[in-house]
N, C-alpha and C positions, 0 to 999 in steps of 0.2 A: 566841304561838307554834303551829305546826300539829304534830301529833303524826304522828311517822314510823317508829315501834316497828313492825314487822311482826309480823301475827299469822300463823302457819304453821299450814295448815289441813289436816290430814291425813282423806281421805277416799276413800270407795270409793263408784262408782254403783250398786253392788246394795242402799246401804244408806238405808231413807227417812229415818233421822235426818238422815243427811249431807246429804239432800234438802234436808231443812226448814230445816238449819243453813245450808246456803249462801243460799237465798232469805232467810234473816235477818241473815245477813251484808251482803247485797248493799244492803239498806236504808239500812244506816250508813255513808255515804261519807268517815266521817273514820278509817276503818279501812283500813290498808293490808294489803292480804290474799298469801299466798305459798302458793298452791294445791299441795298433794303428792299426787298419787294414788298410791293402794296398793291391794294385793289384801288386803281384810280377812280371809278365810279363811286367807291365809299367817300374818300377825298373830296369828290365834286360836289356830292350829297351834303355830307356837313359842310363844305361852303355855301351853301344855299344857292347853287348854280346848276347848270345843264352841261352834259358832255358836247363836243363837237358833232360827234357823232349822230347826236338827235336833230341837228340843223343840215338839213341837204345841202343847200349852196355852200354852205362854211366845210361840211365834210369834205365835199368836194374839192373845193379850194386847198383844203390842208394838206389832203392826199399829193395833190399837183406840186405844191411846196415842197413836199417832203421828196418827190421823184426828182424836182430840182436840185435839191441841196444832194441829194444821194449821187446825183451825177457830179454835181462840184465837185467833191471830197470822194471819187472813185470806188462809191460804195452801192452793190447790187441791191436792189429793193425791187420787191415784187409783194403784191397782196398776197393774202392767205386765201386758200381756197373757200373758208368758210369765215364768215364776218357777219355780225359779230361773234365773238365766241366766248365761252366762261375759260378765265383765266386761271382759277383758283388751284387747279391741281398742279401746274406747271411752278405757280408760284410758291406753293408749298414744299415741291421737289427742290427748288432753288434755295430754300431756306433750310431743309434737311440735310443740305449736302454743305451748312454753313461753317461745319466743324473741320473740315477739308478746304481751305481756299484756295488751292490749285484747282480742286475737283468743282468747288462752287462755279469758278470763274468758266470753266469748260461746260459744265452743265447750263450756265445762262447764255453763253455763247451759242451752244447747239440749239436751244430753245428757239431762241431769237431767228437765229439761220434758219432752222426748220420752216418756221412761218413766213418770214420776211426776206429771206433771201431767195429759199428753194418756191417758195410759194406752194408751199404744200399745207395740208388740213390739219390743224391744230387738234381736229377732233378727232383725227384719225389715230387713236391710241396706239395701237401696235405701230404703224409706221412712224410716229414720234417716240415711241418706246425705241425701237431699233436704231432711228437713227441718232439718240443721245448716245445708245449703246457705242457704235460705232466711234462716235466723236471723241467720246470722253474713255474710250478703252476700258470699260466695265462690262460685267454680264450681266445676264437679264435677272440675275440674283440680287446681284449688286443693285440694279436699278429698284428691284423689287421692296428692298431694304429702305432706299430711300421714300419710294413712292408711298410705303406703309408707315412712315416713322410718325407715331402719334404728336408728339412736341410740335411739328410744323404748323398744326392746326393752330395752338396756341402762339407759336412765333409771329404767325401771318395778323392775327388779330392785334398782338403786339406792337408791330411794326405800324400796324393802321393807326393805333390809339398814339403813337407816339408822334406820327407825322400830323395828327390831326391837332396837337397839343401844341407843335412847334408851328403851326398855322398855315403847311403847307398844303395848296388846293390844288395842285395838278403834276403831272410829269412830262418830261423829266425834269427833277430839282436835285439840286446838288447844294451839300453844305459843307465848308470848309471851317471850322473853327466856331465864331458864332454867325459867320454870316451867310446867307443863303440867296441861292442864284435859281431861278426858273427858266425850264426852255431851253431846247438845243442851243439858239444863237447866245445864249450866257457863259458858253463853255471858255470862250476865251477870257471873259472874267476869273473864272474859276481858275483858270491858269497863273493868272496876273497876281490873284490871293495867295495863291500856293507859292509861287514865287515870292513875293513879298513877306510871307510869313518865313522863307527860307532867309531871306536877307537879312530881317531881324534877328533871327535864331545866328547866324552867322556875326552880325554885330557885337550882340549880348556873347555869343563866345570868345570871340577877338578881346574883348572886356575884360572877360573873367581868365584869359591867359596872361594878360597885363598884368592884373591885379597880383596874379600868382609868381608874377616875374618884377614885383616889387614897385612897378610904375603908381606914383601916388595919386598923379592925375587923371586915371583912367576912370 
């Protein structure tokens, strides 16, 4: 049987750890991803904390940690030209594309790579737009439709509200069923949880088959 358990992936484009997690998740074709864009600043605020970017020594240490992890995983990581930046527009763009999962995946990948792989300026609207159009094979008109999708504003607010209600305090965060995992380092536990779910499904399916075949002790 193939695994159909979804992995809810809460992320923000401002987070290099979210970028590394996304690139890692893309390499595992067995995972069914449900990307959920959120503004991490809102989550941190609701949790009564402050972001790592507001503590200089921590900010510098964590980016070096990201560079080490990127090198270990053979992922290119470069700092965007403008930091910090307002992610609201690109988060809404990712939400606007959610009706087409394949397009949404391409959009998310393109946005992450524009800043965190290419080291480009997230605040360069035309540069970002042109990169996304090229990577996603869409026209400028199609991009504009996504960019102007009014429902995306409500969608982002809804995602943030949902995350807060679930007790999510940072990104990347992953949910598999009722289990929540936070941070890039927890990815291996996410995969273990998915595998265990798959095993449980397989066991119950085999029991079902035995019952149908008349085995009373199933």
